[in-house]
N, C-alpha and C positions, 0 to 999 in steps of 0.2 A: 504494500500500500504506500502511496505517496501522500505526504502531508502538505497541505496548502495552508499557509498561515493567512488567516482572514480576520478582518476586524468586524465590528458590529455594523459597519457600513458596506460590507461585502454582500452582493446579491448572488444567490445560487439559482441557476436556470438548469432544469433537468430536461433533456431532450434537445437535440441539435437539428431538428427539422427546420423548415423555412421559418415557421413561427417562433420557435425557440431561438434560432440564430438572430432573427430580427429583433426580438425582445432583448436579447443579450447585447446586441450592438447599440440599440437605442439607449439602454441604461448606461452602458460604458461611455457613450458619447456625452452623457451628462456629467461625467467625472467620477462616477461610482466604480468601485472595483467589482468585476463580475467574473464568476466562474461558471462555465457552461460544461455540463457533463453529458456525453453522448455514448451510447453503448456500441455503436458501430464504429468502424475505422475512419468514417468520414462524416461530415455534416451535410445537410441538405435534405435528408429524408426522402419522401416520395417524389418530391419535385425532380429529383435526378432521374426518375424513371419516366417522366412525361415526354411526349413528343412536342406538343405545343400547349400553351396555356392562355386562358382568357385574362384580360380583354384584348391584348395586343396580338395574340396568337404568335408570340415569339417563342423561341426555344428556351427551355428552362435555364440554360446556362447563362442567358443574358442577365437575368435578375440575380441568380445565384452567384455568378462570377463577381458581380459588383459587391455583394455582401461578403464574399470570401476575401476580396481585396481590402474592404473596410476592416474586417476582423484582423487580418495580418498587420495592418498599420496601427491598430489601436492598442496602446500599452496597458489599458485598463481591463482588457479582456483576456482571460486565460481559458483556452479550450482544451478539455481533457477527453480524448476519444478512447474507445474500447474500455469504457469505465461505467460503473453503476453505483448509484447511491444505495448503500446497504442499510444505513441507519440514520435517523435524524432524532436528536434529543433537544429538548428545550421548547421554547414558544416562538411564535412569529416575531421576527426582529431580534431574537436572542436564542440562537440555536447552534448546535454543532452537528455537522454532517460527516458521516464516514463514507469514503469513496473507495471502492474496490477497483483497481486497474488491472485489466487482463494483460497477459504477456503478448508482445507483438510478434 
């Protein structure tokens, strides 16, 4: 297991689909520290399997690529892939999460 030192200002996002990734990015861009945990080896979720999506009917890579670039450039966002939250103790705003990271 890897230990991530977090403060009471750290936001935990579980799930790296397009919604989780976007939520993590938006929070990180406000200056908060964000940890995103994804069980797969990559972020993007089901969007990566789509051919085209509404409303612009563009390929999923056009929107996902932008978010992945934003994620790489943001020092407030830590993405942990191949990992799962196994335990959460405490209350909203004051919790400790245990993250199990699978071998690569």
